[in-house]
C-alpha positions as CSV (number, residue, x, y, z in Angstrom):
1,M,27.1,76.1,-4.2
2,V,23.7,75.7,-5.1
3,F,24.8,72.6,-6.6
4,L,25.9,71.3,-3.3
5,V,22.6,72.4,-1.8
6,F,20.9,70.8,-4.3
7,L,22.9,67.2,-3.8
8,A,22.6,67.5,-0.1
9,L,18.6,67.6,-0.8
10,G,18.7,64.8,-3.0
11,V,20.9,62.8,-0.7
12,M,18.5,63.3,2.3
13,T,15.4,62.9,-0.1
14,Y,16.9,59.5,-1.0
15,S,17.5,58.7,2.0
16,V,14.2,59.5,3.5
17,F,12.7,57.5,0.9
18,R,15.1,54.3,0.9
19,A,15.2,54.4,4.9
20,G,12.0,55.5,6.0
21,I,9.2,54.2,3.4
22,G,11.1,51.5,1.6
23,G,12.2,50.0,5.0
24,F,9.0,49.0,6.1
25,Y,8.0,45.1,4.6
26,T,5.2,42.6,5.6
27,V,5.6,38.8,5.7
28,S,2.3,36.9,4.2
29,P,0.6,34.1,6.2
30,D,2.3,31.5,4.0
31,Q,5.5,33.2,3.9
32,R,8.4,32.8,6.1
33,A,11.5,35.8,5.8
34,V,14.9,35.9,6.6
35,V,16.9,39.3,6.9
36,T,20.8,39.4,5.2
37,S,23.0,42.2,6.3
38,F,25.2,42.7,3.5
39,G,24.6,39.1,2.4
40,K,25.0,37.5,5.9
41,A,22.1,36.3,7.7
42,Q,21.9,36.3,11.3
43,R,22.4,33.0,12.7
44,L,21.3,31.5,15.8
45,R,23.6,28.8,16.1
46,E,26.3,27.4,13.9
47,K,24.6,23.6,13.8
48,T,20.9,22.5,12.6
49,L,18.6,21.4,15.4
50,Q,18.9,17.3,14.3
51,K,20.4,15.4,11.9
52,P,19.0,13.4,9.5
53,S,19.1,9.7,10.3
54,E,19.2,8.8,6.8
55,M,22.7,10.5,5.9
56,T,25.9,9.2,6.8
57,S,28.8,10.5,8.8
58,E,30.4,12.0,5.5
59,E,27.1,13.3,4.5
60,E,26.5,15.4,7.9
61,E,29.6,16.7,7.7
62,R,29.0,18.1,4.1
63,Y,25.4,19.2,5.0
64,E,26.1,20.9,8.2
65,F,24.1,24.2,7.9
66,P,23.5,26.7,10.5
67,Q,20.4,27.6,12.1
68,V,19.0,31.3,10.8
69,R,16.7,33.7,12.3
70,V,13.2,33.1,10.3
71,V,10.7,36.0,10.4
72,G,7.3,35.0,10.9
73,P,4.1,36.5,9.3
74,G,3.0,39.8,10.2
75,G,4.5,43.1,9.9
76,P,4.9,45.8,9.1
77,Y,8.7,45.2,10.0
78,F,11.5,47.7,9.5
79,K,15.1,46.7,8.0
80,M,18.0,49.0,7.4
81,P,19.0,50.4,4.1
82,W,22.2,47.4,3.4
83,Q,19.9,44.9,4.6
84,R,17.9,42.9,2.2
85,V,14.5,40.6,2.9
86,R,14.4,37.4,1.3
87,K,11.0,35.8,1.4
88,V,10.0,32.1,0.9
89,S,6.8,30.3,0.8
90,V,6.4,27.5,3.2
91,A,2.9,26.2,1.3
92,T,2.8,22.8,0.3
93,Q,3.2,23.0,-3.5
94,A,3.1,20.0,-6.1
95,V,5.5,19.5,-9.3
96,D,5.5,17.1,-12.0
97,L,7.9,14.3,-11.8
98,S,9.1,15.4,-15.7
99,W,9.8,18.5,-14.5
100,D,13.2,19.8,-15.7
101,P,14.3,23.5,-16.3
102,S,17.0,22.4,-18.2
103,K,15.0,20.5,-21.2
104,A,11.3,19.6,-21.9
105,Q,9.8,16.4,-21.5
106,D,6.7,14.4,-20.9
107,T,7.7,11.7,-18.9
108,I,11.0,10.2,-17.2
109,E,12.4,7.2,-18.5
110,A,13.7,4.1,-16.5
111,V,15.0,0.8,-17.5
112,T,13.6,-2.3,-15.7
113,K,15.2,-5.2,-14.5
114,D,14.1,-7.1,-18.0
115,N,15.9,-4.1,-20.2
116,L,12.6,-2.8,-20.8
117,T,12.6,1.2,-21.2
118,T,9.4,2.4,-19.5
119,G,7.9,6.0,-18.9
120,I,7.1,6.8,-15.4
121,N,4.8,9.8,-14.6
122,G,3.4,11.6,-11.3
123,Q,3.5,14.1,-9.0
124,L,5.6,15.3,-6.0
125,R,4.1,17.2,-3.1
126,Y,6.4,19.3,-1.0
127,R,7.0,22.2,0.9
128,V,10.2,24.4,2.3
129,S,11.0,24.0,5.6
130,E,11.0,26.8,7.9
131,S,13.4,25.2,10.5
132,N,16.0,24.8,7.9
133,L,16.0,27.7,5.3
134,Y,20.2,28.0,5.2
135,P,20.0,25.2,2.7
136,Y,17.5,26.4,0.5
137,L,18.4,29.9,0.3
138,F,22.3,29.8,0.5
139,G,23.1,26.1,0.0
140,V,22.4,25.8,-3.8
141,A,21.3,28.1,-6.7
142,S,18.2,25.7,-7.5
143,P,17.2,23.8,-4.9
144,L,13.9,22.3,-6.6
145,E,16.1,21.1,-9.2
146,H,18.5,19.2,-6.8
147,V,15.7,17.3,-5.3
148,M,14.2,16.4,-8.4
149,G,17.4,14.8,-9.5
150,Y,17.9,13.4,-6.2
151,F,14.2,11.7,-6.6
152,V,14.8,10.6,-10.1
153,S,18.3,8.9,-9.3
154,V,16.6,6.9,-6.7
155,L,13.5,5.9,-8.4
156,R,15.4,4.6,-11.6
157,E,17.9,2.8,-9.2
158,R,14.8,1.2,-7.6
159,V,13.5,0.5,-10.7
160,A,16.4,-1.1,-12.0
161,N,16.9,-3.3,-9.3
162,F,13.2,-4.3,-8.5
163,V,12.4,-7.8,-7.6
164,D,9.3,-10.3,-7.3
165,P,7.4,-9.1,-4.2
166,R,7.3,-12.8,-3.6
167,G,9.5,-13.8,-0.6
168,Q,11.1,-9.9,-0.8
169,A,10.1,-6.7,1.4
170,L,9.6,-3.5,-0.5
171,L,10.5,-1.6,2.2
172,S,14.1,-1.6,3.3
173,D,12.7,-1.0,6.9
174,A,9.7,-3.4,6.5
175,E,9.5,-5.9,9.6
176,P,9.0,-10.0,8.7
177,S,5.6,-9.9,9.6
178,D,4.9,-7.2,7.4
179,A,7.0,-8.9,4.4
180,D,5.1,-12.0,5.2
181,A,1.9,-10.1,5.0
182,V,2.5,-8.5,1.7
183,V,3.8,-12.3,0.4
184,E,0.2,-13.8,1.4
185,E,-1.9,-11.0,0.3
186,T,0.0,-10.9,-3.2
187,D,0.4,-14.3,-3.4
188,S,-2.4,-15.2,-5.8
189,A,-1.5,-12.0,-7.9
190,V,2.3,-12.7,-8.4
191,E,1.0,-16.1,-9.8
192,L,-0.5,-14.2,-12.9
193,S,2.8,-12.0,-13.3
194,E,5.9,-13.8,-12.2
195,G,9.0,-12.7,-13.8
196,V,7.4,-9.6,-15.5
197,S,9.0,-6.7,-13.8
198,I,6.7,-3.9,-15.2
199,N,3.5,-5.6,-14.0
200,D,5.4,-6.0,-10.6
201,L,6.0,-2.2,-10.5
202,R,2.4,-1.6,-11.4
203,K,0.5,-4.0,-8.9
204,N,3.4,-2.3,-6.2
205,L,2.8,1.5,-6.7
206,P,1.5,2.2,-3.0
207,L,5.0,0.6,-1.7
208,L,7.0,1.8,-4.3
209,N,5.3,5.1,-3.2
210,Q,6.2,4.9,0.3
211,Y,9.3,3.4,-0.5
212,M,10.9,6.8,-2.7
213,E,9.3,9.0,0.6
214,E,11.3,7.1,3.1
215,Q,14.6,7.2,1.0
216,C,13.9,11.1,0.4
217,R,13.5,12.5,3.8
218,S,17.2,13.3,4.0
219,T,16.3,16.2,1.4
220,T,15.3,18.2,4.2
221,G,18.6,18.5,5.7
222,R,20.5,18.6,1.9
223,Y,18.3,20.8,0.5
224,G,15.9,22.5,3.2
225,I,12.8,21.0,1.0
226,E,10.6,18.7,3.2
227,L,8.9,16.1,0.9
228,D,5.3,15.4,1.8
229,A,4.4,12.8,-0.7
230,A,5.2,11.1,-3.5
231,L,2.5,10.2,-6.2
232,I,3.6,7.7,-9.0
233,T,0.7,7.3,-10.9
234,E,1.9,5.6,-14.1
235,I,4.1,3.6,-15.5
236,D,4.0,2.6,-19.6
237,P,6.1,0.6,-21.6
238,P,6.5,1.2,-25.3
239,G,3.3,0.5,-27.4
240,E,4.4,-2.8,-28.8
241,V,5.7,-3.8,-25.1
242,D,2.5,-2.9,-23.8
243,R,0.4,-4.6,-26.3
244,A,2.4,-8.1,-25.7
245,L,2.1,-7.3,-21.8
246,S,-1.7,-7.1,-22.5
247,A,-1.8,-10.2,-24.4
248,I,0.3,-12.2,-22.2
249,N,-1.9,-10.8,-19.0
250,S,-4.8,-11.6,-20.9
251,T,-4.1,-15.4,-21.1
252,R,-2.9,-15.8,-18.0
253,N,-6.1,-14.3,-16.4
254,Q,-8.3,-16.7,-19.0
255,V,-6.0,-19.5,-17.4
256,A,-6.5,-18.2,-13.9
257,G,-10.2,-17.8,-14.3
258,D,-10.2,-21.2,-15.9
259,L,-8.6,-23.2,-13.2
260,S,-11.0,-20.9,-10.7
261,T,-14.1,-22.3,-12.4
262,A,-12.4,-25.9,-12.2
263,R,-11.9,-25.6,-8.8
264,A,-15.2,-24.2,-7.8
265,D,-17.2,-27.3,-10.0
266,S,-14.8,-30.0,-8.2
267,E,-15.4,-28.5,-4.4
268,Q,-19.2,-28.7,-5.4
269,Q,-19.0,-32.1,-6.5
270,I,-16.9,-32.8,-3.8
271,T,-19.6,-31.3,-1.1
272,M,-22.8,-32.9,-3.4
273,S,-21.0,-36.1,-3.0
274,A,-20.7,-35.8,0.9
275,R,-24.1,-34.3,1.3
276,A,-25.2,-37.5,-0.7
277,V,-23.3,-40.1,1.8
278,E,-24.7,-38.3,4.9
279,I,-28.2,-38.7,3.1
280,A,-27.8,-42.5,2.6
281,T,-26.1,-43.1,6.2
282,N,-29.0,-41.3,8.0
283,N,-31.5,-43.6,6.0
284,A,-29.6,-46.7,6.6
285,Q,-29.4,-45.7,10.1
286,A,-33.1,-44.9,9.8
287,E,-34.3,-48.2,8.7
288,V,-32.2,-50.0,11.1
289,A,-33.1,-48.4,14.1
290,P,-36.1,-50.0,14.1
291,L,-34.9,-53.5,13.6
292,K,-32.8,-52.8,16.9
293,E,-35.5,-51.8,18.8
294,L,-37.4,-54.6,18.0
295,A,-34.5,-57.0,18.4
296,E,-34.3,-55.2,22.0
297,T,-37.9,-55.5,22.9
298,L,-37.6,-59.4,22.2
299,S,-34.4,-60.1,24.0
300,Q,-36.2,-58.5,26.8
301,I,-39.3,-60.3,26.7
302,K,-37.3,-63.9,26.5
303,K,-35.0,-62.9,29.0
304,E,-38.1,-62.0,31.6
305,G,-40.8,-64.4,30.5
306,G,-39.1,-67.2,28.8
307,S,-39.6,-68.8,25.4
308,D,-43.7,-69.4,26.1
309,C,-44.0,-65.6,26.4
310,L,-42.1,-65.2,23.0
311,R,-44.0,-67.4,21.5
312,A,-46.8,-65.9,22.9
313,Y,-45.8,-62.5,21.7
314,L,-45.3,-63.5,18.3
315,R,-48.7,-65.1,18.0
316,N,-50.4,-61.9,19.3
317,L,-48.3,-59.9,16.7
318,R,-49.4,-62.1,13.8
319,I,-53.2,-61.5,14.7
320,P,-53.6,-57.9,12.9
321,L,-51.4,-59.3,9.9
322,F,-54.1,-61.8,9.0
323,S,-56.7,-59.0,8.6
324,K,-54.4,-57.3,6.1
325,A,-53.3,-60.5,4.0
326,K,-55.1,-61.6,1.1
327,R,-54.0,-65.4,1.2
328,V,-52.9,-67.3,4.3
329,I,-50.8,-70.3,3.4
330,Q,-51.1,-72.7,6.6
331,T,-47.3,-75.3,6.4
332,T,-47.3,-78.5,7.6
333,G,-45.2,-79.0,11.3
334,T,-45.5,-77.4,14.4
335,S,-47.4,-74.4,15.4
336,E,-44.2,-72.8,16.1
337,K,-42.8,-73.0,12.7
338,G,-45.9,-71.9,11.0
339,G,-46.0,-69.3,8.3
340,I,-47.7,-66.8,6.5
C-alpha cells in the first residue's frame, strides 16, 4: 500500500515537472520553431504557396511539400508532454565550398574543357526558408549536405562546358543586348586569353557566381534552404600548369603592350603630319591672300579708270621703292616697260 502511494506521488511529481515546468519554451529572434505531436507537424495546407519556376513538372511532383505551422520569436509558449519543439536558425550563415561531412578536403576539384584539373575555392551564404520549413526538417536527414552536393555538381558541369565569352552569353537567360555588351567590354581581354579556359573562368568570376545563384534558386523548393550568394573567389590549377599559364599570359601581355605602344606612336605620327599639313596650308593661304587682294585692286582700278589710271597707279607705287633701293637700273624702251 505504501509502495502504491509513493508510486502515485512519483507519477504526479513527474507529470507536474514534465507537463508544467518542462512544458514551457521560448523562441529566439533568429529562430523559428515547429511543434510536432507524436512526430507529425501541424499542417496549414497540403501544398506549398508557390512552385519554383526552375523545376520541371516531374520535380514539382517529387518535391511537393505541405505548409506547416511556424512558431515565431517570443514566448514562453506551452506544449503538451507528447509534443516536441524543433527549432531552426533562420539567420544568414556561410559555409566553405570544400565543406563535406564525409571527407576532409581543402578545395573542390573540377575539370575544364581543356582537360585540366583545377581547384576551386569560395563560400556560400545561405539561410533556412521560413516559408518552407517542411523539407528542411522532414525532407532529408542532412539538407545542407544535399545543397552542397547539388551546388558542386552544377559548378563542375558549368566549368566542364565553359566556352569563350566572345559571342557567347554566360547567363542562360541573358538578353541579346546584354550579351553584346559583355562581348564588347571583354573583346580586348579575350584576345589575350582566347582558347585558355582557366583564364576565361578567372576573368568572368562575377558572371559565373551570378549563373550559379540563378541555377540554385530551386534549392528552396527542394531542401528549404535559400541561397543568398555564391562567392567563388579562387580558381587554382596545378603548380606546373599555373606556371605555364603565367608565362603565356606574360608573353601575350608583353605583345599587347608592344602593339599598344606601336599603335600610339603611329597615331602620334599621323596627328603630327596632319598638323604639319594644316600649318603649311595656312601659311600658303596667308601668302596668297595679299596677292589675290592686290590682283583684285588692280583689276578694279583698270576697270574704273582704264589703262592710263593703272599706269599712273603703278608709277606712284614705285616711288616709295626708289627710296629703299640701293641701285636703280634704267633700261631702254618706253616708260611703261621700265624696270628697277
